[in-house]
C-alpha positions as CSV (number, residue, x, y, z in Angstrom):
1,M,161.6,23.9,79.7
2,D,163.8,22.7,82.5
3,T,163.9,24.8,85.7
4,I,167.7,25.1,86.0
5,P,168.2,26.6,82.4
6,L,165.4,29.1,83.2
7,W,167.2,30.2,86.4
8,Q,170.5,30.5,84.4
9,A,168.8,32.5,81.7
10,E,167.3,34.9,84.3
11,A,170.6,35.3,86.1
12,A,172.2,36.1,82.7
13,R,169.5,38.6,81.8
14,L,170.0,40.4,85.1
15,A,173.7,40.6,84.7
16,L,173.4,41.8,81.1
17,A,170.8,44.4,82.1
18,K,173.5,46.0,84.4
19,F,176.1,45.6,81.7
20,A,174.2,47.2,78.8
21,P,170.6,48.1,79.8
22,A,169.9,49.9,76.6
23,V,170.2,46.8,74.4
24,V,169.4,43.9,76.7
25,G,165.9,43.8,75.3
26,E,167.2,42.7,71.9
27,V,168.5,39.4,73.3
28,E,166.5,38.6,76.5
29,A,164.0,36.4,74.6
30,L,166.9,34.3,73.2
31,L,168.5,33.5,76.6
32,P,166.1,30.8,77.8
33,R,166.4,29.0,74.5
34,L,170.2,29.3,74.6
35,F,170.6,27.9,78.1
36,Q,168.2,25.1,77.4
37,A,170.2,24.2,74.3
38,L,173.4,24.1,76.4
39,A,171.7,21.8,78.9
40,D,170.6,19.5,76.1
41,G,174.2,19.2,74.8
42,D,174.2,21.8,72.0
43,S,176.8,24.6,72.2
44,C,174.9,27.1,70.2
45,I,171.4,27.9,68.8
46,A,170.3,28.7,65.3
47,L,168.7,32.2,64.7
48,A,165.9,33.1,62.4
49,K,166.5,36.0,60.0
50,H,164.8,38.6,62.3
51,E,166.6,37.3,65.3
52,Q,170.0,37.6,63.5
53,A,169.3,41.3,62.9
54,R,168.3,42.0,66.5
55,A,171.3,40.1,67.9
56,Y,173.6,42.0,65.6
57,A,172.2,45.3,67.0
58,A,172.8,44.3,70.6
59,Q,176.4,45.4,70.9
60,P,178.3,45.4,73.2
61,I,176.4,42.3,74.6
62,V,176.8,40.5,71.3
63,G,180.0,40.5,69.4
64,G,181.5,38.7,66.3
65,T,184.1,36.0,66.1
66,Q,186.9,38.5,65.8
67,Q,186.1,40.0,69.2
68,A,185.4,36.8,71.1
69,S,185.3,38.7,74.4
70,T,181.7,39.7,74.6
71,P,179.1,37.9,76.7
72,L,177.5,36.5,73.6
73,I,179.0,35.6,70.2
74,Q,177.2,35.6,66.9
75,F,178.6,33.6,64.0
76,A,176.9,32.7,60.7
77,D,173.3,32.2,61.7
78,K,174.2,30.9,65.2
79,L,174.5,32.4,68.7
80,T,176.5,31.1,71.7
81,L,178.0,32.3,75.0
82,G,181.4,33.9,74.8
83,R,182.8,31.4,77.2
84,V,181.5,28.5,75.1
85,W,183.0,30.0,72.0
86,Q,186.3,30.4,73.7
87,L,186.3,26.7,74.9
88,E,185.5,25.2,71.5
89,A,187.9,27.6,69.8
90,E,190.6,26.3,72.1
91,I,189.7,22.8,71.2
92,A,189.9,23.6,67.5
93,T,193.3,25.2,68.0
94,H,194.6,22.1,69.8
95,L,193.2,19.8,67.1
96,R,195.0,21.8,64.4
97,R,198.2,21.8,66.5
98,L,198.1,18.0,66.9
99,S,196.9,17.3,63.3
100,R,200.4,17.2,61.9
101,P,202.0,14.4,59.9
102,V,204.8,12.3,61.5
103,N,207.7,11.2,59.3
104,P,208.2,7.5,59.9
105,E,211.7,6.4,60.9
106,Q,211.5,3.0,59.3
107,D,209.8,0.9,56.6
108,L,206.9,-0.9,58.3
109,S,205.9,-2.9,55.2
110,S,206.9,-6.4,56.5
111,L,205.6,-5.7,60.0
112,L,202.2,-4.6,58.7
113,K,202.0,-7.6,56.5
114,S,202.9,-10.0,59.3
115,L,200.6,-8.5,62.0
116,F,197.6,-8.2,59.7
117,A,197.9,-11.3,57.7
118,E,194.2,-12.1,57.7
119,Q,192.2,-11.0,54.7
120,S,189.5,-9.7,57.1
121,S,191.9,-7.3,58.8
122,Q,192.6,-5.0,55.9
123,E,190.7,-2.1,57.5
124,Q,192.6,-2.6,60.7
125,Q,195.9,-2.7,58.8
126,Q,195.1,0.6,57.1
127,A,194.0,2.2,60.4
128,A,197.3,1.2,62.1
129,A,199.4,2.4,59.1
130,L,197.5,5.8,59.1
131,A,198.2,6.2,62.9
132,C,201.9,5.6,62.2
133,V,202.1,8.7,60.0
134,N,200.1,11.0,62.3
135,Q,200.5,12.5,65.7
136,L,196.7,12.4,66.2
137,A,194.8,9.3,65.1
138,I,191.0,8.8,65.5
139,I,189.9,5.2,65.0
140,T,186.1,4.7,65.0
141,G,184.0,1.6,64.6
142,G,181.1,-0.3,66.1
143,P,181.4,-3.3,68.6
144,G,183.6,-6.1,67.3
145,T,185.3,-4.1,64.5
146,G,188.7,-4.6,66.2
147,K,189.6,-1.1,67.6
148,T,191.4,-2.7,70.6
149,T,193.1,-5.3,68.4
150,T,194.2,-2.6,66.0
151,V,195.7,-0.6,68.9
152,A,197.5,-3.6,70.3
153,K,199.2,-4.1,67.0
154,L,199.8,-0.4,66.6
155,L,201.6,-0.3,69.9
156,C,203.9,-3.1,68.7
157,L,204.6,-1.1,65.6
158,L,205.4,2.0,67.6
159,S,207.6,0.1,70.1
160,Y,209.5,-1.9,67.5
161,G,213.2,-1.0,67.3
162,A,213.0,1.6,70.0
163,A,215.9,1.9,72.3
164,K,213.5,1.8,75.3
165,P,209.8,1.2,75.4
166,P,207.7,4.3,74.9
167,R,205.8,5.8,77.9
168,I,202.2,4.9,77.3
169,A,199.0,5.9,79.1
170,L,195.6,4.3,78.7
171,A,192.4,6.1,79.8
172,A,188.7,6.2,79.4
173,P,185.9,8.4,80.7
174,T,184.6,5.9,83.3
175,G,186.3,3.3,85.6
176,K,184.4,0.4,84.0
177,A,185.4,1.5,80.5
178,A,189.0,1.8,81.6
179,A,188.9,-1.7,83.2
180,R,187.3,-3.2,80.1
181,M,189.9,-1.5,77.9
182,T,192.7,-2.9,80.0
183,E,191.3,-6.4,79.8
184,S,190.7,-6.3,76.1
185,L,194.1,-4.8,75.3
186,R,195.9,-7.3,77.5
187,F,194.1,-10.2,75.8
188,S,195.1,-8.9,72.4
189,L,198.7,-8.4,73.5
190,Q,198.9,-11.9,74.9
191,Q,197.7,-13.3,71.6
192,L,200.4,-11.3,69.8
193,Q,203.0,-12.6,72.3
194,Q,202.1,-16.1,71.3
195,H,202.0,-15.7,67.5
196,H,204.3,-12.7,66.8
197,A,207.4,-13.1,68.9
198,E,209.4,-11.3,66.3
199,V,207.5,-8.1,67.1
200,M,206.6,-8.7,70.7
201,T,210.1,-9.0,72.1
202,P,210.4,-9.8,75.9
203,A,211.1,-6.2,76.7
204,T,208.1,-5.0,74.6
205,A,205.8,-7.6,76.0
206,Q,206.8,-6.7,79.6
207,A,206.1,-3.1,79.1
208,L,202.9,-3.4,77.2
209,L,201.4,-6.2,79.3
210,A,201.9,-4.0,82.4
211,L,199.7,-1.2,81.1
212,E,196.6,-0.4,83.1
213,G,193.7,1.8,82.0
214,K,192.8,4.8,84.2
215,T,189.9,7.2,84.3
216,L,190.5,10.4,82.5
217,H,190.0,12.3,85.8
218,R,192.8,10.2,87.3
219,M,195.2,10.5,84.4
220,L,194.8,14.3,84.3
221,G,195.0,14.6,88.0
222,M,191.6,16.2,88.5
223,M,191.1,16.5,92.3
224,P,188.1,17.8,94.3
225,P,186.8,20.2,95.2
226,K,187.5,22.3,92.1
227,M,188.3,19.3,89.8
228,L,191.0,21.3,87.9
229,P,193.5,19.2,86.2
230,K,197.1,18.9,87.4
231,Y,198.2,18.4,83.8
232,D,197.4,21.1,81.3
233,A,199.1,23.3,78.7
234,E,201.7,24.5,81.3
235,Q,202.4,21.0,82.6
236,I,201.8,18.4,79.9
237,L,201.3,14.7,80.4
238,P,204.6,12.8,80.7
239,Y,203.9,10.2,78.0
240,D,205.0,9.4,74.5
241,I,201.6,7.8,73.6
242,V,198.2,8.5,75.0
243,I,195.3,6.2,74.1
244,I,191.7,7.2,75.0
245,D,188.8,4.7,74.6
246,E,185.0,5.5,74.5
247,T,185.7,9.0,73.0
248,S,182.0,9.4,72.2
249,M,181.5,10.0,76.0
250,L,183.8,13.1,76.1
251,D,182.0,16.4,76.4
252,S,183.6,19.6,75.3
253,S,185.0,20.4,78.7
254,M,186.8,17.1,79.2
255,L,188.0,17.1,75.5
256,G,189.4,20.6,76.1
257,H,191.3,19.5,79.2
258,L,192.7,16.4,77.5
259,L,193.9,18.2,74.3
260,A,195.5,21.0,76.3
261,A,197.6,18.4,78.2
262,I,198.9,16.6,75.1
263,G,202.4,17.9,74.2
264,D,203.7,18.5,70.8
265,D,205.8,15.3,70.8
266,T,203.0,13.0,72.2
267,R,200.9,10.8,70.0
268,L,197.2,10.8,70.8
269,I,195.0,7.9,69.7
270,L,191.3,8.3,70.2
271,L,189.0,5.3,69.9
272,G,185.2,5.3,69.8
273,D,181.9,4.5,68.1
274,A,180.5,7.6,66.3
275,D,177.0,6.0,66.2
276,Q,176.7,5.7,70.0
277,L,175.1,8.2,72.3
278,P,176.8,11.6,72.4
279,P,178.2,12.7,75.8
280,V,175.8,13.7,78.6
281,G,177.4,17.1,78.6
282,M,177.8,19.6,75.8
283,G,179.4,18.6,72.5
284,D,179.5,15.7,70.1
285,F,183.0,15.4,68.7
286,L,182.8,12.1,66.9
287,S,179.8,13.3,64.8
288,L,182.0,16.0,63.3
289,L,184.5,13.5,61.7
290,P,184.6,13.4,57.9
291,A,183.1,10.4,56.1
292,Q,186.2,9.6,54.1
293,T,189.9,9.4,55.0
294,Q,192.0,11.8,52.9
295,V,195.7,12.1,53.5
296,L,198.5,14.5,52.5
297,P,200.4,13.6,49.3
298,E,203.6,12.9,51.3
299,Q,201.6,10.6,53.7
300,A,200.1,8.8,50.7
301,A,203.6,8.1,49.3
302,N,204.7,6.4,52.5
303,L,201.4,4.5,52.9
304,Q,201.5,3.3,49.3
305,V,205.0,1.8,49.8
306,W,203.9,0.0,53.0
307,L,200.5,-1.2,51.6
308,P,200.7,-1.2,47.8
309,D,197.3,-2.9,47.4
310,A,195.4,-0.3,49.4
311,T,193.8,2.8,47.9
312,W,194.6,6.1,49.6
313,H,192.7,9.3,48.8
314,S,195.0,12.4,49.0
315,S,194.8,16.1,48.8
316,A,197.2,19.0,49.5
317,Q,194.4,20.4,51.7
318,P,192.4,17.6,53.1
319,A,189.2,18.4,55.2
320,A,189.7,18.9,58.9
321,L,190.7,15.6,60.6
322,A,190.3,13.7,57.3
323,A,194.0,12.6,57.4
324,Q,193.7,11.5,61.0
325,T,190.4,9.5,60.9
326,A,190.1,5.8,60.1
327,R,186.7,4.0,60.1
328,L,186.4,0.3,60.9
329,T,183.2,-1.2,59.5
330,V,183.7,-5.0,59.5
331,S,182.4,-6.6,62.7
332,H,184.2,-9.7,63.9
333,R,181.8,-10.2,66.8
334,F,178.5,-10.3,65.0
335,G,178.5,-12.8,62.1
336,A,176.2,-12.6,59.1
337,D,173.6,-14.7,60.9
338,S,173.7,-12.6,64.1
339,G,170.4,-11.1,65.0
340,I,172.1,-8.5,67.3
341,G,174.4,-7.4,64.5
342,R,171.6,-7.3,61.9
343,L,169.3,-5.4,64.2
344,A,171.9,-2.8,65.0
345,A,172.6,-2.3,61.3
346,A,168.9,-2.0,60.5
347,V,168.5,0.7,63.2
348,L,171.5,2.7,61.9
349,H,170.3,2.5,58.3
350,Q,166.6,3.0,59.3
351,R,165.5,-0.3,57.7
352,T,162.5,-0.3,59.9
353,D,160.4,-2.6,57.7
354,T,162.8,-5.4,58.5
355,F,162.4,-5.3,62.3
356,A,159.5,-7.7,62.6
357,D,161.1,-10.3,60.3
358,L,164.4,-10.1,62.2
359,F,162.7,-10.9,65.5
360,A,160.8,-13.7,63.9
361,E,163.9,-15.2,62.3
362,Q,166.8,-14.7,64.8
363,G,167.4,-16.7,67.9
364,D,169.5,-14.1,69.8
365,I,167.0,-11.3,69.7
366,D,163.5,-11.5,71.3
367,L,160.4,-9.4,71.8
368,Q,158.5,-9.4,75.1
369,A,155.3,-7.6,75.9
370,A,155.8,-4.2,77.5
371,P,155.2,-4.4,81.3
372,E,152.5,-2.1,82.6
373,Y,154.3,-1.2,85.8
374,A,157.9,-1.2,87.1
375,R,157.1,-3.9,89.6
376,N,156.1,-6.2,86.7
377,M,159.4,-5.6,85.1
378,A,161.2,-6.2,88.4
379,W,159.4,-9.5,88.9
380,S,160.5,-10.7,85.5
381,L,164.0,-9.7,86.2
382,W,164.0,-11.5,89.6
383,L,162.8,-14.7,88.0
384,A,165.7,-14.5,85.4
385,Q,168.3,-13.7,88.1
386,Q,168.3,-17.1,89.9
387,D,171.7,-18.1,88.6
388,Y,173.1,-14.8,90.0
389,W,171.7,-15.4,93.4
390,H,173.0,-19.0,93.5
391,T,176.4,-17.5,92.8
392,V,176.0,-15.0,95.5
393,A,175.4,-17.8,98.0
394,A,178.9,-19.0,97.4
395,G,180.2,-15.5,98.2
396,Q,183.2,-15.4,95.8
397,P,183.5,-11.7,94.7
398,E,185.0,-12.3,91.2
399,A,182.4,-15.0,90.4
400,V,179.6,-12.8,91.6
401,F,180.7,-9.8,89.6
402,K,181.0,-12.0,86.5
403,A,177.5,-13.3,87.1
404,W,176.2,-9.7,87.4
405,T,177.5,-9.0,83.8
406,Q,175.5,-11.9,82.4
407,R,172.2,-9.9,82.3
408,M,171.4,-6.2,82.5
409,L,168.1,-4.3,82.3
410,L,168.7,-1.0,80.5
411,T,166.1,1.8,80.5
412,V,165.7,4.9,78.5
413,R,164.8,7.0,81.4
414,R,166.5,7.4,84.8
415,R,163.1,7.3,86.6
416,D,162.3,3.9,85.2
417,A,165.6,2.4,86.3
418,E,165.1,3.8,89.8
419,Q,161.6,2.4,90.0
420,V,162.6,-1.0,88.8
421,N,165.5,-1.1,91.3
422,A,163.2,0.0,94.1
423,A,160.6,-2.6,93.1
424,L,163.3,-5.3,93.0
425,R,164.4,-4.4,96.5
426,D,160.8,-4.9,97.7
427,I,160.9,-8.4,96.1
428,L,164.3,-9.1,97.8
429,E,162.7,-8.1,101.1
430,N,159.9,-10.5,100.6
431,Q,162.4,-13.2,99.7
432,G,164.3,-12.6,102.9
433,I,167.5,-11.4,101.1
434,W,167.2,-7.8,102.3
435,Q,166.0,-6.6,105.7
436,A,165.2,-2.9,105.9
437,E,166.0,-2.7,109.6
438,Q,169.6,-3.9,108.9
439,G,170.4,-0.9,106.7
440,R,170.5,-0.2,103.0
441,W,173.3,-2.7,102.2
442,Y,172.9,-6.5,101.8
443,H,174.7,-9.6,100.7
444,G,174.5,-9.8,96.9
445,Q,173.7,-6.1,96.2
446,A,175.0,-4.6,93.0
447,L,175.8,-0.9,93.2
448,M,177.1,1.9,90.9
449,V,179.1,4.8,92.1
450,T,177.5,8.2,91.1
451,R,180.1,10.6,92.4
452,N,183.9,10.8,91.9
453,D,186.1,10.1,94.9
454,A,189.7,10.4,93.8
455,E,191.0,9.7,97.3
456,M,189.2,6.3,97.3
457,G,190.0,5.6,93.7
458,L,186.3,5.3,92.8
459,F,184.6,7.3,90.0
460,N,181.2,7.9,88.6
461,G,180.0,4.8,86.8
462,D,182.2,2.3,88.7
463,V,180.2,-0.9,89.6
464,G,180.8,-3.3,92.5
465,V,179.0,-6.0,94.5
466,V,178.4,-6.1,98.2
467,L,179.3,-9.4,99.9
468,R,180.1,-10.7,103.3
469,D,183.9,-11.2,103.8
470,E,185.5,-14.1,105.7
471,A,184.7,-12.4,109.0
472,G,181.1,-12.0,108.1
473,R,181.3,-8.2,107.5
474,L,179.6,-6.6,104.5
475,Q,182.0,-5.0,102.1
476,A,181.9,-3.7,98.6
477,F,184.1,-5.4,96.0
478,F,185.2,-3.6,92.8
479,P,187.1,-5.2,89.9
480,T,190.7,-4.2,89.2
481,H,193.3,-5.6,86.8
482,A,194.7,-7.6,89.7
483,G,191.4,-9.0,91.0
484,M,188.6,-7.7,93.2
485,R,189.3,-4.9,95.6
486,A,187.5,-4.6,98.9
487,V,186.1,-1.2,100.0
488,P,184.6,-0.6,103.5
489,L,180.9,0.5,103.1
490,S,181.6,3.5,105.2
491,R,184.1,4.8,102.6
492,L,181.8,4.5,99.6
493,P,181.0,7.7,97.8
494,A,177.4,8.3,96.7
495,H,176.0,5.3,94.9
496,E,172.8,3.6,93.7
497,D,171.5,0.1,93.1
498,A,172.6,-1.3,89.7
499,F,170.4,-4.2,88.7
500,A,168.8,-1.8,86.2
501,M,170.5,1.2,84.8
502,T,170.0,3.8,82.0
503,V,171.5,3.2,78.6
504,H,173.7,6.3,79.2
505,K,175.1,4.7,82.3
506,S,175.8,1.5,80.4
507,Q,178.3,3.1,78.0
508,G,181.7,1.5,78.2
509,S,180.1,-1.8,79.4
510,E,179.2,-5.2,77.8
511,F,176.7,-7.7,79.0
512,A,176.1,-11.3,77.9
513,E,172.3,-10.5,77.7
514,V,170.7,-7.1,77.6
515,W,167.0,-6.3,78.2
516,L,165.8,-2.9,77.0
517,L,162.8,-1.2,78.5
518,P,161.4,1.7,76.5
519,P,159.8,4.6,78.5
520,L,157.0,3.3,80.7
521,G,153.7,4.9,79.8
522,A,152.8,6.9,76.7
523,L,155.5,7.0,74.0
524,E,154.0,9.9,72.0
525,A,156.4,12.5,73.5
526,A,159.5,10.3,73.8
527,E,162.0,12.7,72.1
528,D,164.6,11.2,74.4
529,Y,164.2,7.8,72.9
530,H,166.1,8.0,69.6
531,R,168.3,6.1,67.2
532,A,171.7,6.6,68.9
533,L,170.2,5.5,72.3
534,L,168.6,2.4,70.7
535,Y,171.8,1.5,68.8
536,T,173.9,1.9,72.0
537,A,171.5,-0.3,74.0
538,I,171.5,-3.1,71.3
539,T,175.3,-3.1,71.0
540,R,175.9,-3.5,74.8
541,A,174.7,-7.1,74.3
542,K,177.2,-9.8,73.3
543,H,175.0,-12.9,73.0
544,R,171.3,-12.0,73.5
545,F,169.1,-8.9,73.2
546,V,165.5,-8.7,74.6
547,Y,163.2,-5.8,73.8
548,W,160.3,-5.2,76.2
549,G,158.0,-3.5,73.9
550,D,156.5,-3.6,70.4
551,V,158.0,-3.2,66.9
552,A,156.2,0.1,66.4
553,S,158.1,1.8,69.3
554,L,161.3,0.4,67.9
555,Q,160.6,1.9,64.5
556,A,159.7,5.2,66.0
557,A,162.9,5.4,67.9
558,S,165.0,4.3,64.9
559,I,163.8,7.2,62.7
560,R,164.1,9.8,65.5
561,H,167.6,11.3,65.1
562,V,169.0,14.1,67.2
563,Q,171.8,16.2,65.6
564,R,173.6,18.5,68.0
565,L,174.6,22.0,67.0
566,T,178.2,22.8,67.9
567,V,180.5,25.7,67.6
568,L,183.3,23.2,67.0
569,G,181.6,21.9,63.9
570,H,181.6,25.5,62.5
571,L,185.2,26.1,63.4
572,L,186.4,22.8,61.9
573,Q,184.5,23.4,58.7
574,H,185.1,27.1,58.1
575,E,188.4,27.9,59.8
576,H,190.5,24.8,58.8
């Protein structure tokens, strides 16, 4: 068990002993398990029969869902902290508030037909139509299924015929995800401008092409030291439409802040991949979505008029979020002959017996022998990086950053990434690229910000490159929608080298080629190496995926599934 959860459990035990000394013994054995579960991302723990009875007897420490003001809350066969129950109950309340149908003001039949003319875009067409009849829309799908393309066309639909363009905000959990969202959306909008001028009027095009993604922290106005949001239930976000990408990365705390700041007249569109890693913090919202879309009868009537060939399942009482959820399954990035796409699908569906054949058949996925030490991995990475260092020699920030995105080594564990980055730095010292006596920065260094700095406009996960400017001074350069932005090294927040990073840190990014390093050493106890992590790593690759291990370790990870326990899941299922 981790040290911090143990400290938290002991602090809680001492506080509860003062609060209700006569009954603290009934729950003290549960506290370490509960705090460890919270650290692991669960928001509650399951109780055995005898534990349920003991917890029930521990009043006033433990209360039921109707009280919701006691230090611990017992519900069904689960136990959680009172503050966690309150947080996830507020999330459920906001989801119910926002899950209301919107009566469309115009017939969108012709626009939907025009914008989604291709046979392969039927899923996207239905997702856009569904979003038009809901205040809250959740569009999920893997890489290349067209989430951004769908949103670009949806924005055209929602802007069409409006007296003035709607106020729109784009945001994502990290800076690099926000930048990628901006770039992808702008590309899709430019395509629409060329081929659908009847929808993308000059005014609409001007407004939509000016959109720039922000981090959620920046959009909500979360400033240090307390990081409390400026926008909340009392002061809602001043937008007509809010679009959030990479929703799988939102923990319960951030999801709660976001939903509270969405007004009753604001549309909220959430995008994400439900099969990716859950957030680092507590919660797993996308895993709670229903498998099938199910709309209200009045929504079905409108949708059937717009899309007469589509089939809509309807119910007077659909399951929670069923009327708001659209799933995209057809990948336009990975063709039928794509090894990356086929491997990702095999991982998700646990077709582990096909792995060896896939690597033997496909040219865009490869197996390499597992390195014994981090320095071996670093040397292989250095040899493959020569194109990058040739680009560095020219010193053009945009070209260097693009070269950095061509290859990334992902690791399961943070320690392995740190060791590879350290070993690579030793190699660079031997090659004369880095001199320790000149400081920790050097020409060509890639770095990742690890702490938010709202004043500098840099946030955890932002990646930049260090280069000499025209005056010969080393500066860090970070990508923006308008090009590369220079930041003095003295103003950088906490950061680390970024030639290797964990799979968690890679979320929201894409790389031309991805190398995946499973945990170095024995894999017998690799509970942290599981299906969602493996799938996330594979789908960061656009053109090539290299696995530095054997098929057996891939198979073991693919069948290892981690399902989080959440209070929100109970609330959505039982109190809808």
